[in-house]
DOMAR-549559 format. One line per field, with one value per atom (N, C-alpha, C): x, y, z; atom name; chain; residue number from 1. Coordinates in nm, 3 decimals. Each point is the difference from the previous one (the first is absolute). Layout:
N
u	c(X | ...) $
v	c(Y | ...) $
w	c(Z | ...) $
site	c(CA | ...) $
unit	c(A | ...) $
pos	c(NUM | ...) $
// end
This chain:
86
u	c(-5.277 | 0.131 | 0.101 | 0.112 | 0.146 | 0.011 | 0.090 | 0.060 | 0.051 | 0.081 | 0.007 | -0.051 | -0.148 | -0.109 | -0.114 | 0.015 | -0.091 | 0.032 | 0.132 | 0.065 | -0.108 | 0.081 | -0.027 | -0.115 | -0.092 | -0.150 | -0.013 | 0.037 | -0.061 | 0.041 | 0.164 | 0.066 | -0.078 | -0.093 | -0.028 | -0.181 | -0.028 | -0.157 | -0.038 | 0.213 | -0.034 | 0.029 | 0.106 | 0.009 | -0.057 | -0.114 | -0.117 | -0.101 | -0.066 | -0.067 | 0.071 | 0.086 | 0.056 | 0.022 | 0.052 | -0.061 | -0.121 | -0.071 | -0.093 | -0.144 | 0.073 | -0.045 | 0.015 | 0.120 | 0.105 | -0.104 | -0.058 | -0.074 | 0.014 | -0.059 | 0.053 | 0.089 | 0.018 | 0.137 | 0.078 | 0.020 | 0.149 | 0.083 | -0.058 | 0.018 | 0.097 | -0.053 | 0.137 | 0.140 | 0.007 | 0.114 | 0.067 | 0.084 | 0.048 | 0.033 | 0.080 | 0.041 | -0.151 | -0.140 | -0.104 | -0.051 | 0.029 | -0.087 | 0.152 | 0.115 | 0.047 | 0.007 | -0.091 | 0.021 | -0.145 | -0.097 | -0.161 | 0.013 | 0.076 | 0.006 | 0.070 | 0.151 | 0.049 | -0.085 | -0.113 | -0.089 | -0.117 | 0.032 | -0.154 | 0.092 | 0.125 | 0.088 | 0.021 | 0.030 | -0.027 | -0.121 | -0.109 | -0.134 | -0.084 | 0.129 | -0.103 | -0.160 | 0.003 | -0.079 | -0.006 | 0.062 | 0.031 | -0.164 | -0.013 | -0.111 | 0.063 | 0.108 | 0.101 | 0.076 | 0.041 | 0.115 | 0.109 | -0.056 | 0.111 | 0.103 | 0.087 | 0.148 | -0.011 | -0.008 | -0.059 | 0.114 | 0.072 | -0.020 | -0.044 | -0.045 | -0.163 | -0.087 | -0.032 | -0.157 | 0.070 | 0.105 | 0.005 | 0.031 | 0.031 | -0.045 | -0.195 | -0.032 | -0.101 | -0.075 | 0.014 | -0.062 | 0.018 | 0.078 | 0.075 | -0.163 | 0.036 | -0.073 | -0.155 | -0.020 | -0.159 | -0.022 | 0.047 | 0.007 | -0.029 | 0.101 | -0.012 | -0.122 | -0.063 | -0.161 | -0.093 | -0.049 | -0.052 | -0.112 | -0.099 | -0.103 | -0.008 | 0.144 | 0.030 | 0.060 | 0.084 | 0.052 | -0.141 | -0.105 | -0.076 | 0.035 | 0.068 | -0.050 | 0.131 | -0.009 | 0.078 | 0.091 | 0.140 | 0.123 | -0.066 | -0.058 | -0.016 | -0.115 | -0.040 | -0.100 | 0.100 | 0.065 | 0.088 | 0.033 | 0.097 | 0.085 | -0.075 | -0.139 | -0.045 | -0.027 | -0.063 | -0.018 | 0.112 | 0.109 | 0.127 | 0.038 | -0.030 | 0.032 | -0.117 | -0.083 | -0.111 | 0.052 | 0.012 | 0.052 | 0.115 | 0.125 | 0.031 | 0.077 | -0.135 | -0.054 | -0.060 | -0.031 | -0.118 | 0.104) $
v	c(10.946 | 0.037 | -0.013 | -0.015 | 0.075 | 0.152 | 0.027 | 0.129 | -0.035 | -0.041 | -0.086 | -0.046 | -0.022 | -0.133 | 0.092 | 0.117 | 0.120 | 0.088 | 0.015 | 0.106 | -0.154 | -0.140 | -0.089 | 0.018 | -0.016 | 0.027 | 0.159 | 0.069 | 0.140 | 0.037 | -0.027 | -0.001 | -0.071 | -0.139 | -0.072 | 0.035 | 0.027 | 0.096 | 0.141 | 0.089 | 0.049 | -0.018 | -0.099 | -0.080 | 0.011 | -0.115 | -0.096 | 0.107 | 0.121 | 0.081 | 0.105 | 0.020 | 0.058 | -0.062 | -0.110 | -0.108 | 0.030 | -0.038 | 0.032 | 0.060 | 0.142 | 0.077 | 0.044 | -0.126 | 0.013 | -0.011 | 0.020 | -0.091 | -0.170 | -0.008 | -0.189 | -0.047 | 0.129 | 0.047 | -0.024 | 0.153 | -0.020 | -0.169 | -0.082 | -0.116 | -0.077 | -0.006 | -0.107 | 0.065 | 0.154 | 0.083 | 0.039 | -0.021 | 0.023 | 0.185 | 0.014 | 0.162 | 0.131 | -0.119 | 0.102 | 0.013 | -0.148 | 0.058 | 0.030 | 0.024 | 0.109 | 0.163 | -0.039 | 0.188 | 0.082 | -0.122 | 0.026 | -0.010 | -0.082 | 0.038 | 0.105 | 0.099 | 0.109 | 0.102 | -0.017 | 0.084 | 0.048 | -0.130 | -0.020 | 0.129 | -0.071 | 0.132 | 0.097 | 0.044 | 0.095 | 0.157 | -0.123 | 0.089 | 0.043 | -0.093 | -0.032 | -0.092 | -0.118 | -0.063 | -0.111 | -0.035 | -0.104 | -0.040 | -0.060 | -0.007 | 0.042 | -0.005 | -0.091 | 0.094 | 0.122 | 0.087 | -0.033 | 0.010 | 0.007 | -0.108 | 0.035 | -0.120 | -0.071 | -0.177 | -0.082 | 0.019 | 0.051 | 0.036 | 0.118 | 0.095 | 0.096 | -0.086 | -0.155 | -0.044 | -0.096 | -0.053 | -0.067 | 0.030 | 0.190 | 0.076 | 0.039 | 0.025 | 0.055 | -0.123 | -0.159 | -0.130 | -0.009 | 0.077 | -0.037 | 0.093 | 0.102 | 0.121 | -0.045 | -0.054 | -0.053 | -0.107 | -0.090 | -0.137 | -0.024 | 0.182 | 0.039 | -0.036 | 0.074 | 0.038 | -0.114 | -0.023 | -0.165 | 0.055 | 0.033 | 0.003 | -0.077 | 0.037 | 0.014 | -0.225 | -0.045 | -0.101 | -0.118 | -0.007 | -0.070 | 0.002 | 0.157 | 0.029 | -0.132 | -0.051 | -0.099 | 0.099 | -0.015 | 0.039 | 0.082 | -0.071 | 0.105 | 0.106 | 0.001 | 0.110 | 0.108 | -0.017 | 0.051 | 0.103 | -0.093 | 0.086 | 0.105 | 0.041 | -0.003 | 0.079 | -0.005 | 0.171 | 0.035 | -0.063 | 0.060 | 0.142 | -0.069 | 0.074 | 0.136 | 0.038 | -0.011 | 0.204 | -0.116 | 0.098 | 0.157 | -0.113 | 0.060 | 0.102 | -0.030 | 0.122 | 0.090 | -0.010 | 0.157 | 0.045) $
w	c(13.213 | -0.121 | 0.045 | 0.021 | 0.048 | -0.133 | 0.009 | -0.094 | -0.132 | -0.052 | -0.084 | -0.109 | 0.086 | -0.124 | 0.025 | 0.083 | -0.016 | -0.093 | -0.026 | -0.157 | -0.134 | 0.053 | -0.149 | -0.064 | 0.114 | -0.005 | -0.101 | 0.073 | -0.081 | -0.114 | -0.029 | -0.121 | -0.152 | 0.041 | -0.102 | -0.041 | 0.162 | -0.064 | -0.073 | 0.049 | -0.069 | -0.188 | 0.017 | -0.188 | -0.016 | 0.029 | -0.098 | -0.023 | 0.137 | -0.010 | -0.172 | 0.028 | -0.153 | -0.085 | -0.029 | -0.082 | -0.081 | 0.122 | -0.032 | -0.065 | 0.003 | -0.110 | -0.092 | -0.079 | -0.153 | -0.056 | -0.133 | -0.104 | -0.046 | 0.022 | -0.038 | -0.125 | -0.109 | -0.107 | 0.017 | 0.139 | 0.040 | 0.037 | 0.083 | 0.018 | -0.092 | -0.070 | -0.082 | -0.064 | 0.015 | -0.023 | 0.086 | 0.013 | 0.155 | -0.055 | -0.100 | 0.007 | 0.033 | -0.136 | 0.034 | 0.159 | 0.096 | 0.149 | 0.033 | 0.022 | -0.014 | -0.001 | -0.108 | 0.010 | 0.077 | -0.050 | 0.045 | 0.149 | 0.110 | 0.107 | 0.029 | -0.065 | -0.011 | 0.003 | -0.104 | -0.028 | 0.148 | 0.045 | 0.072 | 0.143 | 0.002 | 0.153 | -0.057 | -0.130 | 0.014 | -0.065 | 0.017 | -0.048 | 0.177 | 0.044 | 0.195 | -0.007 | -0.142 | -0.076 | 0.105 | 0.090 | 0.137 | 0.094 | 0.034 | 0.100 | 0.132 | 0.037 | 0.053 | 0.023 | -0.046 | 0.001 | 0.049 | 0.180 | 0.119 | -0.037 | 0.046 | 0.045 | 0.080 | 0.019 | 0.114 | 0.126 | 0.048 | 0.099 | 0.129 | -0.125 | 0.028 | 0.068 | -0.078 | 0.003 | 0.121 | 0.038 | 0.098 | 0.105 | 0.013 | 0.122 | 0.033 | -0.114 | 0.058 | 0.023 | -0.074 | 0.052 | 0.201 | -0.054 | 0.195 | 0.033 | 0.006 | 0.016 | 0.034 | -0.112 | -0.037 | 0.123 | -0.006 | 0.037 | 0.198 | 0.019 | 0.171 | 0.014 | -0.030 | 0.047 | 0.023 | 0.150 | 0.024 | -0.173 | -0.010 | -0.169 | -0.067 | -0.082 | -0.128 | -0.012 | 0.116 | 0.016 | -0.053 | 0.027 | -0.112 | -0.193 | -0.024 | -0.123 | -0.087 | -0.110 | -0.027 | -0.125 | 0.010 | -0.077 | -0.110 | -0.076 | -0.167 | 0.092 | 0.097 | -0.022 | 0.064 | 0.138 | 0.082 | -0.124 | -0.165 | -0.104 | -0.035 | -0.028 | -0.017 | 0.022 | 0.134 | 0.097 | 0.034 | 0.006 | 0.038 | -0.166 | -0.109 | -0.129 | 0.003 | -0.008 | 0.049 | 0.116 | 0.068 | 0.118 | 0.000 | -0.116 | -0.040 | -0.116 | -0.106 | -0.140 | 0.097 | 0.099 | 0.007 | 0.064) $
site	c(N | CA | C | N | CA | C | N | CA | C | N | CA | C | N | CA | C | N | CA | C | N | CA | C | N | CA | C | N | CA | C | N | CA | C | N | CA | C | N | CA | C | N | CA | C | N | CA | C | N | CA | C | N | CA | C | N | CA | C | N | CA | C | N | CA | C | N | CA | C | N | CA | C | N | CA | C | N | CA | C | N | CA | C | N | CA | C | N | CA | C | N | CA | C | N | CA | C | N | CA | C | N | CA | C | N | CA | C | N | CA | C | N | CA | C | N | CA | C | N | CA | C | N | CA | C | N | CA | C | N | CA | C | N | CA | C | N | CA | C | N | CA | C | N | CA | C | N | CA | C | N | CA | C | N | CA | C | N | CA | C | N | CA | C | N | CA | C | N | CA | C | N | CA | C | N | CA | C | N | CA | C | N | CA | C | N | CA | C | N | CA | C | N | CA | C | N | CA | C | N | CA | C | N | CA | C | N | CA | C | N | CA | C | N | CA | C | N | CA | C | N | CA | C | N | CA | C | N | CA | C | N | CA | C | N | CA | C | N | CA | C | N | CA | C | N | CA | C | N | CA | C | N | CA | C | N | CA | C | N | CA | C | N | CA | C | N | CA | C | N | CA | C | N | CA | C | N | CA | C | N | CA | C | N | CA | C | N | CA | C | N | CA | C | N | CA | C | N | CA | C) $
unit	c(A | A | A | A | A | A | A | A | A | A | A | A | A | A | A | A | A | A | A | A | A | A | A | A | A | A | A | A | A | A | A | A | A | A | A | A | A | A | A | A | A | A | A | A | A | A | A | A | A | A | A | A | A | A | A | A | A | A | A | A | A | A | A | A | A | A | A | A | A | A | A | A | A | A | A | A | A | A | A | A | A | A | A | A | A | A | A | A | A | A | A | A | A | A | A | A | A | A | A | A | A | A | A | A | A | A | A | A | A | A | A | A | A | A | A | A | A | A | A | A | A | A | A | A | A | A | A | A | A | A | A | A | A | A | A | A | A | A | A | A | A | A | A | A | A | A | A | A | A | A | A | A | A | A | A | A | A | A | A | A | A | A | A | A | A | A | A | A | A | A | A | A | A | A | A | A | A | A | A | A | A | A | A | A | A | A | A | A | A | A | A | A | A | A | A | A | A | A | A | A | A | A | A | A | A | A | A | A | A | A | A | A | A | A | A | A | A | A | A | A | A | A | A | A | A | A | A | A | A | A | A | A | A | A | A | A | A | A | A | A | A | A | A | A | A | A | A | A | A | A | A | A | A | A | A | A | A | A) $
pos	c(1 | 1 | 1 | 2 | 2 | 2 | 3 | 3 | 3 | 4 | 4 | 4 | 5 | 5 | 5 | 6 | 6 | 6 | 7 | 7 | 7 | 8 | 8 | 8 | 9 | 9 | 9 | 10 | 10 | 10 | 11 | 11 | 11 | 12 | 12 | 12 | 13 | 13 | 13 | 14 | 14 | 14 | 15 | 15 | 15 | 16 | 16 | 16 | 17 | 17 | 17 | 18 | 18 | 18 | 19 | 19 | 19 | 20 | 20 | 20 | 21 | 21 | 21 | 22 | 22 | 22 | 23 | 23 | 23 | 24 | 24 | 24 | 25 | 25 | 25 | 26 | 26 | 26 | 27 | 27 | 27 | 28 | 28 | 28 | 29 | 29 | 29 | 30 | 30 | 30 | 31 | 31 | 31 | 32 | 32 | 32 | 33 | 33 | 33 | 34 | 34 | 34 | 35 | 35 | 35 | 36 | 36 | 36 | 37 | 37 | 37 | 38 | 38 | 38 | 39 | 39 | 39 | 40 | 40 | 40 | 41 | 41 | 41 | 42 | 42 | 42 | 43 | 43 | 43 | 44 | 44 | 44 | 45 | 45 | 45 | 46 | 46 | 46 | 47 | 47 | 47 | 48 | 48 | 48 | 49 | 49 | 49 | 50 | 50 | 50 | 51 | 51 | 51 | 52 | 52 | 52 | 53 | 53 | 53 | 54 | 54 | 54 | 55 | 55 | 55 | 56 | 56 | 56 | 57 | 57 | 57 | 58 | 58 | 58 | 59 | 59 | 59 | 60 | 60 | 60 | 61 | 61 | 61 | 62 | 62 | 62 | 63 | 63 | 63 | 64 | 64 | 64 | 65 | 65 | 65 | 66 | 66 | 66 | 67 | 67 | 67 | 68 | 68 | 68 | 69 | 69 | 69 | 70 | 70 | 70 | 71 | 71 | 71 | 72 | 72 | 72 | 73 | 73 | 73 | 74 | 74 | 74 | 75 | 75 | 75 | 76 | 76 | 76 | 77 | 77 | 77 | 78 | 78 | 78 | 79 | 79 | 79 | 80 | 80 | 80 | 81 | 81 | 81 | 82 | 82 | 82 | 83 | 83 | 83 | 84 | 84 | 84 | 85 | 85 | 85 | 86 | 86 | 86) $
// end
């Protein structure tokens, strides 16, 4: 992937995961949705709490090593996130 596509993919992945953390009741009410998402951010409750640019950079490092190349992108995101949280 070229750089803009890597950033777009990562932003979409992070947004999708954040929305997936919200309760189903928040999806029908835009105001409640925004409040819940803000609450998760403030309380450091997001599963993937770091900026997309950091994940993009670390994914490049992750795939640089030969032994990680067969890993799918979602697995790489989980591994990178776990390493960042340490």
